[in-house]
C-alpha distance (Angstrom), angle and dihedral (degrees) to the residues before:
residue distance angle dihedral
M1 . . .
G2 3.75 . .
L3 3.81 127.7 .
H4 3.93 105.7 -57.0
S5 3.76 105.3 167.8
L6 3.68 143.1 27.2
I7 3.88 112.7 -166.3
F8 3.82 112.1 -166.6
R9 3.76 109.3 -164.3
A10 3.89 101.8 -130.6
H11 3.79 120.5 -150.9
S12 3.75 128.8 170.0
T13 3.86 93.9 -117.6
S14 3.85 91.6 54.8
R15 3.78 100.3 38.0
Y16 3.87 93.4 110.1
S17 3.77 95.4 55.2
I18 3.85 91.4 44.4
A19 3.65 92.0 54.6
A20 3.75 94.1 52.6
L21 3.77 94.2 45.1
L22 3.78 96.3 47.1
G23 3.93 88.1 47.5
S24 3.83 86.0 59.2
I25 3.74 92.6 50.0
E26 3.86 98.9 46.1
T27 3.78 92.0 53.5
D28 3.72 93.3 51.4
P29 3.92 107.4 98.2
R30 3.85 90.5 -155.7
L31 3.75 92.7 63.2
T32 3.86 103.1 41.9
H33 3.91 92.0 108.1
I34 3.84 91.8 61.4
K35 3.63 116.5 97.0
V36 3.82 110.6 -129.7
I37 3.73 125.8 -165.1
A38 3.81 133.9 162.5
P39 3.87 110.3 -163.5
I40 3.78 118.2 -170.2
G41 3.79 95.2 -147.3
S42 3.86 135.3 27.7
I43 3.75 114.4 -3.6
E44 3.85 97.2 -167.8
R45 3.77 97.3 99.4
A46 3.80 90.4 47.5
I47 3.77 90.9 52.9
E48 3.92 93.0 49.0
Q49 3.78 89.9 53.1
G50 3.71 94.4 45.0
L51 3.82 94.6 49.8
K52 3.84 89.9 56.8
Q53 3.85 89.5 63.2
G54 3.79 102.0 36.0
S55 3.73 144.4 -64.1
V56 3.84 121.5 -14.7
I57 3.77 129.4 -152.3
V58 3.81 120.0 -162.9
A59 3.78 117.8 -157.1
H60 3.78 129.7 -164.1
S61 3.77 125.5 -168.7
V62 3.82 103.4 -148.7
M63 3.73 131.8 -154.6
S64 3.66 119.5 -173.8
T65 3.91 91.0 -118.0
Q66 3.83 88.4 57.2
L67 3.71 100.7 52.8
D68 3.87 100.1 107.7
R69 3.87 91.3 50.1
V70 3.85 91.8 48.9
K71 3.79 92.9 47.4
E72 3.77 89.3 52.8
E73 3.82 94.5 48.9
L74 3.85 90.4 45.8
Q75 3.78 89.9 54.3
T76 3.64 91.5 49.1
T77 3.81 93.7 49.9
R78 3.82 91.3 45.6
G79 3.74 90.5 48.4
R80 3.78 96.6 56.1
F81 3.89 100.3 30.8
G82 3.80 103.0 24.1
K83 3.91 111.8 -170.3
D84 3.69 94.5 -20.5
V85 3.87 86.1 94.2
V86 3.82 123.1 60.8
M87 3.72 110.7 -142.3
I88 3.82 125.2 -160.5
A89 3.84 130.3 -179.1
G90 3.72 127.5 -154.3
G91 3.85 135.3 160.0
P92 3.89 131.3 81.3
H93 3.75 95.0 -43.8
A94 3.82 91.7 51.6
S95 3.74 90.4 51.8
S96 3.93 95.9 47.8
R97 3.81 100.8 34.6
P98 3.97 109.4 20.4
G99 3.78 93.6 151.5
E100 3.94 91.3 56.5
L101 3.70 90.6 55.0
L102 3.83 93.2 46.9
D103 3.89 86.9 51.0
I104 3.78 94.8 54.4
G105 3.90 89.8 53.8
F106 3.79 111.6 -83.9
D107 3.86 111.4 145.4
Y108 3.81 91.7 -151.7
V109 3.76 138.1 13.2
A110 3.93 124.2 -158.9
I111 3.83 110.7 -145.2
G112 3.78 120.4 -157.9
E113 3.76 131.6 0.8
G114 3.82 109.1 -4.7
E115 3.83 107.6 -155.6
S116 3.90 94.6 94.4
I117 3.77 103.7 22.5
F118 3.83 98.2 48.7
R119 3.85 95.2 55.4
E120 3.85 88.9 45.2
F121 3.78 85.8 52.0
L122 3.79 91.3 54.9
W123 3.82 93.4 45.0
H124 3.81 88.2 53.5
M125 3.65 97.2 47.9
D126 3.89 89.4 46.3
N127 3.73 89.4 55.2
D128 3.82 98.2 41.4
R129 3.82 94.0 -112.3
D130 3.77 125.9 141.1
P131 3.80 107.0 -94.1
T132 3.79 94.6 -161.3
T133 3.78 87.8 74.6
I134 3.76 84.8 74.8
P135 3.83 111.3 93.0
G136 3.82 104.9 -112.0
I137 3.73 96.6 24.9
V138 3.81 116.6 107.2
G139 3.76 133.0 174.4
Q140 3.74 145.2 -174.5
D141 3.86 92.7 -71.9
S142 3.91 92.8 46.7
H143 3.83 117.6 115.8
V144 3.79 99.8 174.3
F145 3.76 120.7 63.9
P146 3.81 116.2 -167.9
A147 3.85 122.2 -142.6
P148 3.84 113.3 -120.4
R149 3.87 88.4 -113.3
E150 3.81 90.1 61.6
L151 3.92 89.4 60.3
E152 3.78 131.5 79.5
R153 3.77 115.3 -86.0
V154 3.76 120.4 -121.8
V155 3.70 120.5 -117.0
L156 3.74 103.0 -138.0
D157 3.94 96.8 -148.1
K158 3.76 91.3 61.2
Y159 3.81 91.6 66.0
P160 3.91 135.2 51.2
P161 3.72 115.2 -107.1
F162 3.95 89.2 -132.4
A163 3.74 143.4 -2.1
I164 3.76 109.6 -88.0
G165 3.77 97.1 170.4
L166 3.81 91.9 51.6
N167 3.73 90.1 43.3
I168 3.87 92.5 -124.1
V169 3.67 101.4 133.0
G170 3.83 133.6 158.9
P171 3.82 143.1 143.8
V172 3.77 122.3 -23.2
E173 3.81 112.8 -113.7
V174 3.72 102.5 -140.9
T175 3.75 98.9 169.0
R176 3.82 130.5 35.6
G177 3.78 126.9 -179.2
C178 3.79 133.4 32.2
P179 3.85 131.5 -133.6
F180 3.68 94.0 -156.7
R181 3.85 116.1 85.5
C182 3.75 104.3 -150.9
K183 3.81 104.9 -177.7
F184 3.90 94.8 -136.5
C185 3.80 93.6 56.4
A186 3.85 133.6 77.9
T187 3.68 97.3 -159.8
P188 3.85 95.7 99.1
F189 3.78 90.6 50.8
L190 3.85 92.8 46.7
T191 3.73 104.5 42.7
G192 3.79 104.0 9.6
G193 3.72 137.9 -122.3
V194 3.82 94.3 -79.1
V195 3.70 108.4 98.6
R196 3.93 117.2 -139.1
H197 3.65 128.9 -175.8
R198 3.84 135.3 -160.2
G199 3.71 107.4 -119.5
V200 3.83 124.0 -110.1
E201 3.84 90.7 -116.5
S202 3.77 91.0 51.2
V203 3.78 94.5 49.5
T204 3.78 91.3 47.0
R205 3.85 98.0 47.5
W206 3.86 92.4 51.0
L207 3.63 95.1 44.0
K208 3.80 91.5 48.6
R209 3.86 87.0 53.5
A210 3.83 90.6 48.5
V211 3.95 92.1 51.7
R212 3.84 90.0 45.9
E213 3.80 99.5 42.4
K214 3.83 104.3 27.1
G215 3.62 106.1 23.9
F216 3.84 97.1 -112.3
E217 3.84 111.9 -170.6
R218 3.74 98.9 169.5
T219 3.84 141.4 15.6
W220 3.79 142.0 -163.4
F221 3.73 123.9 -140.0
L222 3.85 115.6 -144.1
S223 3.63 121.4 -147.5
P224 3.79 137.3 144.2
N225 3.90 86.4 -132.2
A226 3.75 112.6 11.1
L227 3.66 98.2 -165.4
C228 3.91 94.8 61.7
Y229 3.80 95.0 68.0
G230 3.79 113.5 145.1
G231 3.68 98.3 18.8
R232 3.84 143.4 76.0
G233 3.75 90.7 -84.5
R234 3.78 101.2 -106.4
K235 3.80 99.1 91.7
A236 3.77 136.6 13.3
E237 3.77 124.9 -92.2
P238 3.80 101.1 -154.1
E239 3.86 94.5 -177.2
K240 3.81 96.0 51.6
L241 3.89 90.6 44.0
E242 3.77 90.7 53.2
R243 3.74 92.9 48.2
L244 3.83 88.9 55.9
L245 3.84 95.0 47.8
K246 3.80 95.6 40.9
N247 3.76 97.7 45.9
V248 3.80 95.0 45.4
T249 3.78 96.4 47.6
A250 3.71 91.5 43.4
A251 3.85 98.3 47.0
T252 3.96 95.0 41.0
G253 3.74 106.5 28.0
I254 3.95 89.5 -144.6
D255 3.79 128.5 132.9
V256 3.82 111.2 -97.8
F257 3.74 120.0 -150.8
F258 3.69 110.7 -161.4
G259 3.95 131.0 170.9
S260 3.71 92.4 9.3
F261 3.85 125.8 114.8
P262 3.01 126.4 -30.8
S263 3.82 87.7 30.6
E264 3.65 122.9 48.0
V265 3.93 143.0 -176.5
R266 3.63 129.3 -117.4
P267 3.99 113.9 -117.7
E268 3.77 98.7 -124.0
F269 3.91 91.9 55.4
V270 3.90 91.0 59.2
T271 3.82 114.4 105.2
H272 3.77 135.1 157.2
E273 3.73 93.5 -115.9
L274 3.69 95.7 47.9
L275 3.83 96.7 47.8
E276 3.77 92.3 44.7
M277 3.80 87.9 57.4
V278 3.83 93.3 44.3
R279 3.75 90.6 48.6
R280 3.86 92.9 60.5
Y281 3.88 93.0 61.6
V282 3.84 106.6 29.4
S283 3.90 127.4 81.8
N284 3.84 96.3 -158.4
R285 3.88 115.3 104.7
T286 3.73 94.0 -167.8
L287 3.81 126.5 72.5
Q288 3.76 122.4 -158.6
I289 3.82 112.8 -139.5
G290 3.83 122.0 -176.1
L291 3.68 107.0 -141.8
Q292 3.79 96.5 143.3
S293 3.87 100.1 178.4
G294 3.72 140.7 29.7
S295 3.81 92.2 -144.5
D296 3.68 120.7 83.9
R297 3.85 89.5 -157.7
I298 3.86 89.7 60.4
L299 3.83 93.0 42.9
L300 3.85 84.9 55.1
Q301 3.81 92.1 49.3
A302 3.77 91.5 47.9
N303 3.81 91.7 50.8
R304 3.86 93.6 -123.9
H305 3.83 96.3 151.0
H306 3.84 93.9 -142.7
T307 3.86 137.8 81.6
V308 3.67 132.3 -123.2
Q309 3.73 90.2 -111.7
E310 3.85 90.3 57.2
G311 3.83 86.3 55.0
V312 3.73 92.7 50.8
N313 3.85 89.9 47.1
A314 3.72 89.5 51.6
V315 3.79 93.0 54.9
E316 3.69 93.8 50.5
V317 3.89 90.8 46.7
A318 3.84 89.6 51.3
R319 3.77 94.1 47.1
D320 3.75 91.8 49.9
A321 3.83 90.0 49.5
G322 3.74 90.7 56.9
F323 3.77 99.1 -98.9
I324 3.77 126.2 127.6
P325 3.95 103.2 -131.3
H326 3.71 115.8 -132.1
V327 3.81 106.5 -168.1
D328 3.81 124.3 -158.0
M329 3.79 113.7 -137.4
I330 3.78 124.1 177.8
F331 3.77 118.2 -155.7
G332 3.80 127.5 -161.9
L333 3.79 94.3 35.1
P334 3.96 119.9 169.6
F335 3.78 115.9 -88.2
E336 3.78 95.7 20.0
C337 3.64 116.5 148.9
Q338 3.80 126.6 -167.6
D339 3.93 92.7 -92.2
D340 3.93 88.0 54.4
V341 3.79 92.4 50.9
D342 3.90 92.7 47.9
A343 3.83 87.6 48.0
S344 3.75 91.5 55.3
L345 3.91 92.4 45.4
Q346 3.78 90.8 49.5
M347 3.84 88.2 46.7
C348 3.72 90.4 55.0
R349 3.76 94.4 51.6
E350 3.99 88.2 48.6
L351 3.78 91.3 50.2
V352 3.76 94.8 50.3
N353 3.82 90.7 50.9
L354 3.85 86.6 53.2
G355 3.74 90.3 58.7
A356 3.88 99.4 -97.4
K357 3.67 131.3 131.0
I358 3.84 121.9 -138.0
H359 3.88 121.7 -127.6
A360 3.80 99.2 -160.1
H361 3.81 123.1 -153.0
V362 3.81 133.3 176.3
F363 3.86 116.6 -140.2
M364 3.69 114.4 -98.8
P365 3.85 120.9 -169.0
L366 3.84 93.1 -124.6
P367 3.89 114.7 -162.4
G368 3.68 109.4 -111.8
S369 3.80 96.4 30.2
E370 3.69 121.8 107.7
W371 3.79 91.1 -114.9
E372 3.83 94.2 51.1
N373 3.75 93.7 119.9
M374 3.77 93.3 47.6
P375 3.98 120.3 108.3
A376 3.72 114.3 -91.2
G377 3.75 116.2 -104.7
L378 3.71 124.8 -93.0
L379 3.76 126.3 -164.9
N380 3.97 117.5 -131.5
T381 3.70 121.5 -139.5
R382 3.87 94.4 -97.6
T383 3.73 92.1 53.0
R384 3.80 92.8 49.4
Q385 3.76 91.3 49.7
L386 3.89 93.7 50.5
L387 3.77 91.3 47.6
G388 3.79 90.9 50.7
E389 3.76 90.0 47.8
L390 3.80 92.2 50.6
A391 3.75 91.9 43.7
R392 3.84 91.6 55.8
K393 3.81 89.6 52.0
K394 3.94 85.9 46.9
K395 3.84 89.8 -120.1
V396 3.72 96.8 124.0
T397 3.88 136.1 51.3
G398 3.64 133.6 -175.9
S399 3.91 143.7 85.8
W400 3.72 100.5 -95.8
G401 3.82 96.3 154.4
Y402 3.93 89.7 50.3
Q403 3.81 93.3 48.3
E404 3.89 88.7 52.5
S405 3.64 90.1 57.2
L406 3.89 93.1 44.2
G407 3.70 89.4 48.5
R408 3.86 92.6 58.6
K409 3.79 91.5 46.9
L410 3.84 91.1 54.3
Q411 3.86 85.0 52.4
R412 3.61 91.9 54.6
H413 3.79 93.2 49.9
D414 3.82 89.6 59.8
């Protein structure tokens, strides 16, 4: 029996990557006979039904913060179905720690960007060919694990941003890659320093289909730095950005959310002229600004390439343009001394007085980041007190306690 089913374990934290991957699969004419499902909950019944008809592949998209959950689910699946099911892992943790996922029991791991290699994997499995001949696919007998930068980069326009036929839709990734090598971030390792954009025509075409076939009324654009659209990532390209926003809103009539969570903007890109233009087209009233620390010394250590004052300026400009600034701050960063902590706490108070809200994070040593071997961040008493005070006033959002615990787990996995 050939390959009958692909069961993609869906989870709220990996829903964006699932939509893009399944979009690439459903548009490949070689794979139309494969039944593809993405259940949110238990997958056992789906596996049972699939095995009655043929081979079954179970796929997990794994973030480093999900490793314990994924390991438990893998063990449950193996305990019930053994080797009757082929299991493959992809996602950020697969790219940074492929050997670890093979060690816990996955048959195959997909390294790097998945749109191309994952559908090649399915074709190879369907035709009884060795999938480890695909660059980026490794298995139990593999001894060499490529880094994502060694693999071919995906051209976004060649693939859908979501899976319309499967009704697994989500935001549109308009930019991938980042030229800034912030030491706490794994993006440069995972997607590279070369910035790529989805073209205006591609964005418009897919959103028009989503409106027509799925009744879309709004969309979110995903980008590591929304204001860099159209360029190489180190400076804004206002004309190209306006063309994107103007064409999409005119052609589709839907509400566009741009530069709001889970995307953000870098402070040094923010200008009055740029935000006044953006404000004419977007529906979001919040703007996510990545400041990260109130200490210039720590920003320099983290390789952020902007200053604290540029962050303050960005907040004031965003406020004057009619946005509510939401400012990302990371607490417990490596190399902080008490003066740096105090500077960040004082900055939070100043930002709130300027009309901003704080989006609080705790440093986690993410695999693939330059600081992956640094100690996880811990909040001191004064930081906890301030975050609690601001939370009671509804001036701060975030899951800092949960991130503290996740950071410690990441350390234990080293």
